[in-house]
C-alpha positions as CSV (number, residue, x, y, z in Angstrom):
1,M,78.8,183.9,65.7
2,W,82.1,184.6,67.4
3,K,83.9,181.6,66.0
4,D,82.7,181.7,62.4
5,I,81.5,185.2,61.7
6,P,78.4,184.9,59.4
7,V,79.0,188.2,57.7
8,P,80.2,188.4,54.0
9,F,83.4,190.5,54.0
10,Y,84.8,192.1,50.8
11,M,88.2,193.7,50.3
12,S,88.2,196.3,47.5
13,V,91.6,197.4,46.2
14,Y,92.3,200.6,44.2
15,F,95.7,201.2,42.6
16,F,97.3,204.5,41.7
17,E,99.0,204.3,38.3
18,V,101.8,206.7,37.6
19,L,101.0,208.4,34.3
20,N,104.3,210.3,33.9
21,P,107.1,208.1,35.2
22,N,109.8,209.7,33.0
23,Q,108.8,213.2,34.0
24,V,108.9,212.2,37.7
25,L,112.5,211.1,37.2
26,Q,113.2,214.6,35.9
27,G,111.8,216.2,39.1
28,E,108.2,216.8,38.0
29,K,105.1,216.2,40.1
30,P,103.7,212.7,39.8
31,V,100.3,212.4,38.0
32,L,98.2,209.6,39.3
33,Y,95.2,207.8,38.0
34,Q,93.1,205.5,40.2
35,R,92.4,202.0,38.9
36,G,89.9,199.5,40.2
37,P,88.3,198.4,42.3
38,Y,89.7,194.9,42.3
39,V,87.3,193.1,44.7
40,Y,88.0,190.0,46.8
41,R,85.6,187.9,48.8
42,E,87.2,187.5,52.3
43,F,86.5,184.4,54.4
44,R,87.6,184.4,58.1
45,Y,87.7,181.5,60.5
46,K,89.3,180.8,63.9
47,T,91.5,177.9,64.8
48,N,93.6,176.8,67.8
49,I,90.8,178.0,70.1
50,T,92.0,177.4,73.7
51,F,90.1,178.4,76.9
52,H,92.3,179.3,79.9
53,D,91.7,179.3,83.7
54,N,91.8,183.1,83.9
55,D,88.6,183.6,81.9
56,T,90.4,184.2,78.6
57,V,90.4,182.4,75.3
58,S,93.2,182.3,72.7
59,F,92.7,181.8,68.9
60,L,94.3,182.3,65.5
61,E,92.1,183.9,62.9
62,Y,92.9,183.1,59.3
63,R,91.6,184.9,56.2
64,T,91.4,183.7,52.7
65,L,90.7,186.0,49.7
66,F,89.1,185.0,46.4
67,F,89.0,187.4,43.4
68,Q,85.5,188.4,42.3
69,P,85.7,189.5,38.6
70,E,81.9,190.3,38.4
71,L,82.3,192.9,41.2
72,S,85.6,194.3,39.9
73,N,86.4,197.0,37.4
74,G,89.3,195.2,35.8
75,R,91.2,191.9,36.0
76,E,94.2,190.6,37.9
77,D,96.2,190.4,34.7
78,D,95.8,194.2,34.1
79,Y,99.2,196.0,33.8
80,I,99.8,199.0,36.0
81,V,102.8,201.4,36.2
82,V,103.9,201.8,39.8
83,P,107.1,202.6,41.6
84,N,109.7,199.8,41.9
85,I,109.0,199.4,45.6
86,L,112.0,197.2,46.3
87,M,114.5,199.4,44.5
88,M,113.2,202.8,45.6
89,G,112.6,201.5,49.2
90,A,116.1,200.1,49.4
91,A,117.6,203.3,47.9
92,V,116.1,205.4,50.7
93,M,117.1,202.9,53.3
94,M,120.7,203.0,52.1
95,E,120.8,206.8,51.8
96,N,123.2,207.3,54.8
97,L,125.5,204.4,54.0
98,P,129.0,205.0,52.6
99,T,129.0,206.3,49.0
100,F,130.9,203.2,47.7
101,V,128.1,200.9,49.0
102,K,125.5,203.0,47.1
103,I,127.6,203.0,43.9
104,L,127.9,199.2,44.3
105,L,124.2,198.9,44.5
106,S,123.7,201.2,41.6
107,G,125.9,198.9,39.5
108,A,124.0,195.9,40.6
109,L,120.7,197.6,39.7
110,A,122.1,198.4,36.2
111,G,123.2,194.8,35.7
112,L,119.7,193.6,36.6
113,K,118.1,196.3,34.4
114,Q,116.2,197.7,37.4
115,E,114.4,201.0,36.9
116,A,112.6,203.4,39.3
117,F,109.2,202.5,37.8
118,I,107.9,199.1,36.7
119,N,104.9,197.8,34.7
120,R,103.5,194.8,36.5
121,T,100.1,193.1,36.7
122,V,97.7,193.6,39.5
123,G,98.2,189.9,40.5
124,E,102.0,190.3,40.7
125,I,101.8,193.5,42.8
126,M,99.3,191.9,45.1
127,W,100.5,188.3,45.5
128,G,104.1,188.6,44.5
129,Y,106.7,188.0,41.8
130,E,110.2,186.7,41.6
131,D,112.8,189.4,41.7
132,P,116.5,188.8,41.7
133,L,117.0,192.2,43.4
134,I,116.2,190.6,46.7
135,D,119.3,188.4,46.6
136,A,121.4,191.2,45.1
137,I,120.5,193.6,48.0
138,N,121.1,191.0,50.6
139,A,124.5,190.2,49.1
140,I,125.5,193.9,49.3
141,V,123.9,194.6,52.7
142,P,123.2,191.3,54.5
143,G,119.9,191.2,56.3
144,M,118.5,194.4,54.8
145,I,115.6,192.4,53.3
146,P,115.0,189.4,55.6
147,F,113.0,187.2,53.3
148,K,113.4,185.2,50.2
149,G,111.1,184.2,47.3
150,K,108.4,186.4,45.9
151,F,107.8,190.0,46.7
152,G,104.2,191.4,46.9
153,L,102.3,193.9,48.9
154,F,99.8,191.3,50.1
155,V,101.9,188.1,49.8
156,E,101.6,187.5,53.5
157,F,98.0,188.6,53.7
158,N,96.2,185.7,52.0
159,N,95.9,182.3,53.7
160,S,97.6,183.7,56.8
161,N,96.6,184.6,60.3
162,S,96.8,188.0,62.1
163,G,98.6,186.7,65.2
164,L,97.7,184.9,68.3
165,F,95.0,186.9,70.1
166,T,94.0,186.2,73.8
167,V,90.8,187.9,74.7
168,N,88.6,188.0,77.8
169,T,85.5,185.8,77.9
170,G,83.5,188.1,80.2
171,M,82.4,185.3,82.4
172,K,83.1,187.3,85.6
173,N,82.8,190.8,84.2
174,I,80.6,191.3,81.1
175,S,82.2,194.7,80.5
176,E,85.5,193.0,79.7
177,V,84.2,190.5,77.1
178,H,86.2,190.6,73.8
179,M,88.9,192.9,75.3
180,V,92.4,191.8,74.3
181,D,94.5,190.4,77.1
182,S,97.6,189.8,74.9
183,W,98.7,189.5,71.2
184,N,101.3,187.0,70.4
185,G,101.9,186.7,74.1
186,L,102.6,190.4,74.4
187,K,100.8,192.9,76.7
188,E,102.3,195.7,74.5
189,V,104.3,195.9,71.3
190,N,107.7,197.3,70.9
191,Y,107.5,199.1,67.5
192,W,107.1,202.6,68.8
193,R,108.9,205.1,71.0
194,S,106.5,205.5,73.9
195,H,104.5,203.3,76.3
196,G,101.2,204.8,75.2
197,C,101.8,204.2,71.5
198,N,102.9,200.6,72.2
199,M,99.8,199.7,74.3
200,I,97.4,197.0,73.1
201,N,94.0,198.5,73.7
202,G,90.4,197.5,73.1
203,T,89.2,194.4,71.3
204,A,90.4,192.5,68.2
205,G,88.1,194.6,66.1
206,E,85.2,192.2,65.6
207,M,83.0,192.8,68.6
208,W,82.8,195.1,71.6
209,P,81.4,194.7,75.2
210,P,77.6,195.3,75.4
211,F,75.8,198.3,76.7
212,M,78.0,200.8,74.8
213,S,78.1,204.5,75.5
214,P,78.3,207.1,72.7
215,T,81.9,208.0,73.4
216,S,84.6,206.0,71.7
217,L,85.8,202.5,71.0
218,D,89.3,200.9,70.7
219,F,90.7,198.0,68.8
220,Y,94.2,196.6,68.0
221,S,95.1,196.4,64.3
222,P,98.0,194.1,63.5
223,D,98.0,195.5,59.9
224,A,98.6,199.0,61.3
225,C,100.9,197.7,64.1
226,R,99.0,199.8,66.6
227,S,95.8,200.3,68.6
228,M,93.3,202.7,67.1
229,R,90.6,204.7,68.8
230,L,87.4,205.7,66.9
231,V,85.0,208.4,68.2
232,Y,81.2,208.5,68.3
233,E,79.8,210.6,65.4
234,Q,76.0,210.0,65.4
235,S,73.2,207.6,66.1
236,G,71.3,206.0,63.3
237,K,69.7,202.8,62.0
238,F,70.9,200.0,59.8
239,Q,68.0,198.1,58.2
240,G,65.9,199.2,61.1
241,V,68.4,198.2,63.8
242,P,69.6,201.1,66.1
243,T,73.3,201.8,65.7
244,Y,76.1,204.1,66.9
245,R,78.5,205.3,64.2
246,F,82.1,205.6,65.1
247,V,84.7,207.3,62.9
248,A,88.3,208.1,62.9
249,P,89.2,211.5,64.5
250,K,91.5,213.9,62.7
251,T,94.2,213.1,65.3
252,L,94.4,209.4,64.4
253,F,97.3,210.0,62.0
254,A,98.4,213.5,63.2
255,N,102.1,214.1,63.8
256,G,103.6,214.7,67.2
257,T,103.6,218.4,66.7
258,D,99.9,218.7,66.1
259,Y,99.0,216.0,68.6
260,P,101.6,215.4,71.2
261,P,100.4,211.9,72.3
262,N,101.4,210.7,68.8
263,E,105.0,211.7,69.3
264,G,105.8,208.1,70.0
265,F,104.9,207.1,66.4
266,C,107.6,209.5,65.0
267,P,109.9,210.2,63.2
268,C,107.0,212.0,61.6
269,M,106.4,214.1,58.5
270,Q,103.2,216.0,57.8
271,S,100.0,215.3,59.7
272,G,97.7,212.7,58.1
273,I,100.3,210.0,57.5
274,Q,101.9,207.6,59.9
275,N,105.4,206.2,59.5
276,V,105.2,202.3,59.8
277,S,108.8,201.6,58.8
278,S,109.5,200.3,62.3
279,C,107.1,197.4,61.7
280,R,107.7,197.0,58.0
281,L,111.3,195.9,57.7
282,N,112.4,199.6,58.0
283,A,111.1,200.3,54.5
284,P,109.9,203.9,54.1
285,M,106.2,203.0,54.2
286,F,103.4,205.3,55.4
287,I,99.7,204.6,56.0
288,S,97.0,207.2,55.7
289,H,93.4,207.6,54.9
290,P,92.6,207.1,51.1
291,H,93.5,210.1,48.9
292,F,95.1,211.8,51.9
293,Y,91.7,212.5,53.4
294,N,92.0,214.6,56.6
295,A,95.7,215.1,55.9
296,D,98.0,218.1,55.6
297,P,97.2,219.8,52.2
298,A,100.9,219.8,51.4
299,L,100.7,216.0,50.8
300,L,97.8,216.5,48.4
301,D,99.6,219.3,46.6
302,A,102.7,217.2,46.0
303,V,100.8,214.9,43.5
304,E,98.0,215.3,41.0
305,G,95.0,213.0,40.6
306,L,93.7,212.8,44.2
307,H,90.2,213.8,45.2
308,P,89.5,213.2,48.9
309,N,86.0,213.2,50.2
310,K,84.3,211.9,53.3
311,D,81.7,209.6,51.7
312,Q,84.2,207.6,49.7
313,H,87.3,207.7,51.9
314,A,86.3,208.0,55.5
315,L,86.3,204.7,57.6
316,F,83.4,204.0,59.9
317,L,81.8,201.4,62.2
318,D,78.1,201.1,62.8
319,V,77.7,199.2,66.0
320,H,74.5,198.0,67.8
321,P,75.0,199.6,71.2
322,L,73.1,197.0,73.2
323,T,75.1,194.0,72.1
324,G,78.4,195.6,70.8
325,I,78.0,193.8,67.5
326,P,79.0,195.7,64.3
327,M,76.1,195.9,61.9
328,N,77.9,197.6,59.0
329,C,81.5,198.6,58.7
330,S,84.2,199.8,56.2
331,I,87.8,200.1,57.3
332,K,89.9,202.0,54.8
333,L,93.6,202.5,54.6
334,Q,96.1,203.7,52.0
335,L,99.7,202.5,51.5
336,N,102.3,205.1,50.6
337,L,106.0,204.9,49.7
338,Y,108.4,207.8,50.4
339,I,110.7,208.2,47.3
340,K,113.4,210.7,46.5
341,Q,116.7,211.2,44.7
342,V,119.5,209.3,46.5
343,S,123.0,210.4,45.6
344,G,125.2,207.6,44.3
345,I,122.2,205.6,43.0
346,I,121.7,207.0,39.5
347,Q,118.4,205.0,39.0
348,T,116.7,207.5,41.3
349,G,117.3,210.3,38.8
350,R,116.2,213.7,40.1
351,I,113.0,212.6,41.9
352,K,111.8,215.2,44.3
353,P,111.0,213.9,47.8
354,V,107.4,212.8,47.8
355,V,105.1,210.5,49.8
356,L,103.6,208.6,46.8
357,P,100.3,206.7,47.1
358,L,100.5,203.1,46.0
359,L,97.1,201.8,46.6
360,W,94.2,202.0,49.1
361,F,91.8,199.3,50.2
362,A,88.5,199.0,52.0
363,E,87.5,195.9,54.1
364,S,83.7,196.1,54.3
365,G,81.0,193.9,55.6
366,S,77.4,194.1,56.9
367,I,75.0,191.7,58.5
368,E,72.3,190.6,56.0
369,G,69.9,187.8,55.1
370,S,68.6,185.4,57.7
371,V,71.1,186.6,60.3
372,L,69.9,190.2,60.0
373,K,66.2,189.0,60.1
374,Q,66.9,187.0,63.3
375,F,68.8,190.0,64.8
376,Y,66.0,192.4,64.0
377,T,63.3,190.0,65.3
378,N,65.1,189.3,68.6
379,L,66.5,192.7,69.4
380,V,64.1,195.2,67.8
381,L,60.7,193.7,67.0
382,I,60.2,191.6,70.1
383,P,61.4,194.4,72.5
384,S,59.1,196.8,70.7
385,L,56.1,194.5,71.0
386,L,56.9,194.0,74.7
387,D,57.0,197.8,75.1
388,Y,53.6,198.1,73.5
389,L,52.3,195.2,75.5
390,Q,53.2,196.8,78.8
391,Y,51.2,199.9,77.9
392,I,48.2,197.8,76.8
393,C,48.4,195.8,80.1
394,L,48.6,199.1,82.0
395,G,45.5,200.4,80.2
396,L,43.6,197.3,80.9
397,S,44.6,197.3,84.5
398,I,43.3,200.9,84.9
399,L,40.0,199.9,83.3
400,L,39.7,196.9,85.6
401,I,40.5,199.1,88.7
402,I,37.9,201.7,87.6
403,S,35.3,198.9,87.0
404,A,36.0,197.4,90.4
405,V,35.6,200.8,92.2
406,V,32.3,201.4,90.4
407,L,30.9,198.0,91.3
408,M,32.0,198.4,95.0
409,A,30.4,201.8,95.2
410,M,27.1,200.5,93.8
411,S,27.1,197.5,96.2
412,Q,27.4,199.8,99.2
413,R,24.2,202.0,98.4
414,P,21.2,201.4,100.8
415,P,18.1,199.5,99.3
416,H,15.1,201.6,98.0
417,H,11.5,201.1,99.7
418,P,8.1,202.7,99.0
419,S,7.2,205.6,101.4
420,T,4.7,204.8,104.4
421,Q,4.1,208.4,105.4
422,S,0.6,210.0,105.1
423,K,-0.2,211.9,101.9
424,P,0.4,215.6,101.9
425,P,-2.5,218.0,102.3
426,P,-4.4,218.3,99.2
427,S,-4.0,221.3,97.0
428,E,-6.7,223.8,96.1
429,T,-7.8,221.7,93.1
430,T,-7.8,218.4,94.9
431,P,-11.3,218.9,96.5
432,L,-12.8,219.7,93.2
433,L,-11.5,216.5,91.7
434,H,-12.3,214.6,94.8
435,D,-15.9,216.0,95.0
436,S,-16.3,215.2,91.3
437,A,-15.3,211.6,91.8
438,A,-17.7,211.4,94.8
439,L,-20.6,212.7,92.8
440,S,-19.9,210.3,90.1
441,Q,-20.0,207.5,92.6
442,D,-23.3,208.8,94.1
443,D,-24.9,208.9,90.7
444,A,-23.9,205.4,90.0
445,E,-25.5,204.2,93.3
446,A,-28.8,206.0,92.5
């Protein structure tokens, strides 16, 4: 089960289409419309599995995605109006460079007919498209975009691994099983500004040590470039199997002012979004819960078309506490781009500073079918039968003990014999009966 997880995972992607791009360039509030879901079947498998002498094992986990049109509300060739992520991101990144450099970039953008908003297909946004802007930006500011070829938000997500994980096997201490020893050879990352924020805590996010307590669980997410801690919310059942539900606390993406331990993730803006530029090529990218759920209301007020609610946008993990195996989960994250007017780059118009949602996705999976049946039988049904059986055995034992005591008591009673004592004196009526019998006998003799 650990090597090839027998759980069907699906990634559902929702895009935010900008309905008023021309008005946004004039300084108006963006109006968004959610498109999707575009659903992908996700297959995961581990390779390069190597066991070490210190009770750890290393592996690479690959994931492959396949579009599921029958589960989707749309096709990969649907066109969607979104921000020109390369251009708008580069503009913000160059904001503090000399004016002549920005004017040079603006001229290159005009020559390439680049605009602040583009109309691209879902497939192009996801898996990449050729853009001459990459070479143009690198020619003006060498190394600003350290890659070549296609640009897409998930271009490195498909047919790729999430890094080399080394985790504990739990051979000597079962409470350490699945806990991460290192990631890509590192005991901690170097993306953030504090030791606590750089720590690699918990597991790789697939399983946890058994005999869990209803408190919290930790895992390291390469996609978020950080460790995450979820907190216990409630006990429940999934298809009859007992579970603990863990959810994200409001402090997960809080800024350093509202939650000082998060100061290391700064520079920060409002609570509810996390700046991930330090692990995303310095691009002004932010992650958050979908629709800015649990975020500062100012983020929600800056755009139109978002409707956050817990049922649709809160992430959760339902874990079987005895084994530490997730029974049902849905991890949800939103990608956002910070855009604004940048002086010297005329293509940015008069855009007011705004954290603009691009898309959100949910990676969901649950144990089902024969695996669920086996799980239920071995960990719920049989233990329940054993519980009932022990009470039945206890009841039978009590009956046997009572029966034995009764039989023992009966076997120790003295035997019963007829009385040998003389008859008691006759009563007043006895002589009459006796005399009557004697008379009858005398008459018979006569």
